[in-house]
N, C-alpha and C positions, 0 to 999 in steps of 0.2 A: 309583422316587422315594423320597426320604428324608422320611418323615412323622414323624420323631422316634422311630425304632425303639427306641433304648436306653432312652428315657424310658417308652415305652408298655408295655414288658414288666414294669415295676415296678407297674403298676396291676392287671393281671388276677389275679396270685396273691393279692392282698388281698381279692378279691371272692368271695363264696360262689357255688356252682354255681347256686343259685336266682336270685341277682342277675344272673349272666351270662346265664342263659336268658331272663329278663325283658328284659334289655337287648338281647339278640340279636333278639328279636321286635320290639322298638321300633325297632331300627336297620333291620331289613329292611323294616318298614312305612314308615319314612322314605324308604328307597331307592325303594320302589315308588310312593310318593306323588309324589316328585320326577319319576319317569319318567312316571307317568300325567298329571301336570300339564303336563309338557313335551309330551306327545302332544296334549293339549287345546290348548295354545298353537299347536303346529304345525298342527293341524286348523283352528283358527279363522282363522289367517293364510292358509292355503291356500284355504279357502272364500271368504274376503273378496277375495282377489286374483283367484281364478278367476271370480268373479261380479261383477267390476267392470271399469272401463276399464283398470285396471293390467295385467290379464292380457295383452291384445293388445300393450300398450306394451312389456312386459317380454319376452314370448316371441315377439314378431314383429319384434324388433330384436336387435342384438348384446348387449343387456342380459341376454339369456337366459344367456349364458356366465357373467355375474356371479352370477346366481341359482343356477346349477348348481355353480359352483366355490367360492362363498363358504362353504358348510357345511364343505368340506374345510379351509379356512383356519381356521375356528373349532375344528375337531377337533384340528388341529395345535397351536393355541394352548393348548387345554385339556389336551392330552396332555403337552405339554412344559413348560408354564408354570404349571400348577395349584398346584404346591408353593410357588411364589413369591408367589402371590396371597393376599390376605386372604380370609376366608370370605365376606364381603360382596361383594367383587369377583368371586369365583368364581361366586357365585349370579347376579350380573348377566350375566356372560359366558355362563353356562349358559342362562339364559332368552333372551338375545339369539340364541344359537345355535338354540334351538328355533323362534324366530320366523323366522330366516333359512331354516331348513330348510322352513318352511311355504311360502316363496316358491318353492322348488324343487319341492315336492310339488304346488303349484298346477297345474303343467303336466299332472299326472295327472288332476286333476279337470276340466280343460278338454278332455281327449281321450276319457276313458272315461265310461260311463254311471254314474249315481249308484248304481244297483242293484249293478253289478259292483264298485264301490269298497267299498260296504258289505259285500258278500259276502267280498271279499278281506280286509277289516279284521277281520271276526269269525273267519274262518279263521285269520288270523295270531294273534289273541288266544287262540284255543283251543290252537293248537300251541305258542305261546310259554308259555302258562300251564302246560301239561303238562310241558314240558322244564324250566322254571324250578322247578316243584315237585319234579321228579326231582333236579335239582341240589341242592336244599335238603335233601332227605330221604335221599339215597343215602349209604351208608357207603363206597362205592368212591371211590378217588382218581382224580379227573378231570383231573389235571395233564397226563398224556400226551395225553388227548383234546384239551385246550386247545392243546397244541403242534401236533398234527396239523391241527386246524381253523385255526389261525393260518397255517400253511403253505398250507392250502387257500385262504385269503383271497388270499394273494400270487399263487398260481397262477391264481385266477379273475380277478384284476386284469389279469394278463398276457394271459389268453385273451380278456378283454373288449377290450383294446387291439388285439389281433390281429384280432378280429372287426369292429372298426371299418372295417378295410380289406377284409376278406373279404365282409362283409355277408351272412353265411350265417344264414338263419332257423333252420335245424336246430341249428346250433351255439349260437345264442342261446337256444333252448329248453333245450338241455343245460346251458348256463351258468346259466340261471335256476333249473333244478331243483337244480343243485349248490349254488347260493347258499342255497337253503332248507335243505338238509341241513347245510351248513357253519355257518350262523348259528343253527340250532337246536342244534347241538352246542356252539357258543360260549355260547348261553343257559344251558345246563346247567352248563358250566364256570364262566362268570362268576358265576352264582348261588352256586356252592360257594365261589368265590374271595372273594366279598363276605362270606360267612359266616365264612370263615377269617380274613379281615382283621379282622372284629370281635373274634374270639377273641384275636387278637394285640394289638389296640389298645384293648381294652375299658377304658373310663374315661379315655381320652386325648382331648384336645381335637381331635386330628386326625380323629376320627370324623365330624365335620361335613363336612369336605372329602371324606373317603372315601365318604360317603353320596352326595354329588353325583357323584363320579367313577364310583361303582358304577351309579348311575342312568343316567349317560351311556352306559356300556357296554351296559346292557340296552336302552336306548332305541335305540341304533344297530342292535342285533340285530333289534329289532322292525321298524324302518324298512326294513332290508334284506330281511327276509322278506316284508314287505308289498309292496315294490316288485317283488320277484321273482314273487310270486303274481299281481300285476297284469299282469306281462308274460306269464304263462301263461294266466290265465283272464279277464283284463279284456276287456270288450266295448266297442268304440269307439262313441262317440255319433255316429250318422250325421246 
């Protein structure tokens, strides 16, 4: 995406190292706040839908396909159209995406026990936090890891499609375990990428949009890890 690259590079050299460090911490906090609030919105919508008449209406009818596929449509819009949107429009689409994802996540709350959902959530938070911290603090270049993990996502998508027809429970377990590994790797890579983007665009107005897009990437990693954990350790509500 073109976020005004040539203009952005003229800002950072004029800033002191102390200013850049302070700005980086503020930028990362902004990213994490966007992500955390998006998770709150998703959780609130999921809880409301799962515990109301909307749940059976959506997931007991063909509307379930809308709930399942709508988040993908939002991701595509955000990924390919963010640079064309104003900051305000991008925020609205981001929060709408978080709410729509809540519709999809509601199906999990309707099937699994609250205790297993909570357990998977806190496990996800612990794993995510550890890998994000690693991505922020490591001196190693994680760009190759990001490439490998991105290829892994494509492979997992293909394997998931194949398993729709095979219906293999063992393959599903392997896919879920691989999803956790891949998206934890992406969490470390994305965190480092967000940090590097700040160093490149420090002082540029594009940072507002970059904070939202960075939060989107981390949010998607978190959601995928959570869903994979639910597939592995979730206990169905009898």
